[in-house]
N, C-alpha and C positions, 0 to 999 in steps of 0.2 A: 543372388550378389555377392560376389568374390567376398566383402571383408562381414557378413554374417557371422554372428558366433552365435552356437549354440550350447548349452549348460542345465542340466536337469532343470533349473530352475524360471529359466529367462531363454528370450533369444536376442539378439541386439541385427539390425539391420542396417546394414547403410553404415556403420559407427565412422570414415573416417569424412560424408556427406557434405560441404562448407554449410547448408542451410545452418540458419539459426534457431529455428522450432527444435527440439524434440519431442517427441507422439511417444508418447507413455500407452500402454493398453495394458493397467492390473488384473480385467482378465478376460486375456484375450483365449482359453483352452479352457476344455471342458475334460482331459485328460486325468486321470487318477496314478501315477507314480507308480510299481510295483511296493517298491515299502512304507506306501497305507492299505493296509488289508489286502495283499496281494494288487493292489490295482482294483479295486472295486469295492463303491461304500453302498452298495449292498441295496444302491435304487436303481428304477428299472429302468429301462436306454429310453424311456418315453421324460423322464425325469432329471434325465443327465442332456437330451438333445436341448432342454428348458430354458428361461434365465434363473436359473436358480444356479444352476454350476457353470456358469458363464454370460458373457455378452454376446450372443450368440450375433453376426457380423463384424464386429467392434473390429477383429481382428484384421479380416478381408480391408476396411476403409484406410487403419492404419499402416496397412504394408500400401497401398496402393495412393496415401498422400508422401508419403516416406521419399515414395521415387519423384511424385511432381513437386513438393517443397525441395528438396533434394538435402534430406533432414532426415538424419539416425531416426530410427525407431527400437523403444524394446518393447518388449512383450513375454505376457506371464507364460508359464509352459504347466501353467499344476489349475485344477478346477480352484473356484473358490471357494466349493466344501472339502475344503483338505485345510486349506487355513486362507484367507481374507488377505491378500499383499495391498487392500484401497481401506484396511485396519491397524490403527494404533495395537498394540502391540500386546495394552493390559484393557483393548473397549471387550465388552464380551460375546462382543460378536463376531469378532473375526472368525472362531471356532465354532461355524452351525449348529444347533442339533436339530430345530423343526424349523423351513421355512415355506413360505407358501403355501403350508399346509401339507408340506409332505416331510415327515420326521425322516432325518440323515441316523440310515440302522448302524455304518460303523462311528459314529464319529458320540453316540445315543449316550454314552460310555463310557468317553474321552475323558483322563481328566488333568489331569495338571502339568506330569507329565508328556501325556502326550503332545499337550497341547505348545511343551518347552519344545518338545523336539522339531518338532514340524516348521517351528518358528527356525531354531535354527537350519533348517535342511533346504525351507523352502522363502517364505517369508525375509528373512535378514541375507538371501541371496541376494532376491532380488532389486532389494532393495537401495544394496552399496554395489551392483551395480549399477543402477542410475544417479548412482552420486558420482559415480565411477564417469559416466557419463556430463554428467554433469556440469563435473569440474574443467573436464578438458578442454568447455568450450567460455569462452568471452565473457557474452551474452549473453544466455539459453531463454528462453519464451518455452513452458511447460506447456504443450497439446496434449490432457488425457484424456483418451477417448472412449466414450460407453457408449453400450443402446442399452434399453428397457424395456420391456414387453409394450404389449396393445392392454392387458387388461391385468390386472392382480384375480385371486377366486374368489369369487366372492363380490367384487366393488366395479366402480362403474368403467367403460370406457373410456380410454387416454389419445384429448387430440389432437396435441398436440406433435406435430410431425419429427423433430428438430429441438433440445431446450440448450439450455447456453446457464451452467449453473456457475454459483462466485456470492462472495458470500463478503469477504475480503479485502479485493486483489476488484479494483473494476476496470483498469485501466487500457485490455484486451476487450475484458465480456461486453462493456458498455456501445461501444463502436462495433459490433461483435454483431449484436445483439439490435443495433441500425439496419447494420449492413443486412440480415437475415429479411427481414421487417421488412428491407425497402424491394426483394424478389419481388413479390407481391404473390409467390405460391405456393409459400408453407403456410401451418400454422407453429410461430415461434416460442415457445414456453420462457420465460425467466425464469429461476428456481423451480423449476417445474420438471417430474411429476414429488420432488422431494428436494429438501434444502439441503444450498450447494456446502456446508462447510460439517467437516465433523473434525471433531482436534484429533491430534493423531494420523488425519484419513493420506494418501500420497501428496496432493497438493499441499496440504499444512505441513507437511516434513518433510515433504522438499524443493517446497517451489517457498510458502508463508514463507517461515524458517530464517530464511537469504536472504528473502527478497527480491525472487528473481521471479519476472512476468510469468501472469499463464495464464490460462481459460481451460477449462472440463464441459469438452460438447456431449449430449446424448440423442443418441437418432433409436426412432422408436424402430425394433428387432425385424417387426413386417418387412418393413421398407427397404433393408440390408441383409433381405433369408442366401440371395445370392452373388454368383460374383460379380455378375454383370451390374445391380444394386449398384456391392459395392465401391463398383471404379463411375457408376454415375454420382454416387454424390460424394466421390472425394474427386471430381474432378471440377463439379462443381467449386467445393470449400478451397481448396486450394488455392486460384486467384484469389479470393473474399480477404483468405485469414492472411497471403502477402498484403494485401494493401488493407488491412488491419494492426499488421506488424509495421507497416513502414510511418503511420500517421498517427499511433499509439507514441511516440518519440517515448520508448523504451529501451 
């Protein structure tokens, strides 16, 4: 796309597109920048390819939705294991040392100075860029795209195909859940497989704090592993999201 912008911490797609949505993908990438332990967290490739490092498939869905909704998107360009942009700066899980059974070697001895360095290099630029995009729009509606693993180690399988997370603002979430359930083909979760709010997370910081309409969608990542699957979901979600935003009156 002509107006794509790339920074070490983020990528912006379609900055000048006219749609009201701003699509965000906090966990778009499993990239470890060279300034972080030489670009290697010390994990095996199989760990870096799974949900602990990024939201598998979410970036592709976000890109397709940007095109279909004619709306800009911002995607992170660093692994959530480098620093998690969907956590507040003071959240103890913003820099994970153990995740779903895997110790992250390059994070094991990370101290407060290292945490601050990563916040300054990646977390803050990502959020500053998102805030800049929001400021350009008259009545933005934030669409946060995520994915989740079908099963955590030692836990039961998760049955939901798609889930909508919300707690403090249901203006879009509630009618979206109704429309998704009306499709009759998906097991739809509400605040599943986890709750829909963390103090200081992206929605809290960028939407709730300013009264912007918002919704967070999670898709089970085994359903969006390929580009064809990602496009399939985007094509089905785009008209539903368009209708919901028009009907919600926000």
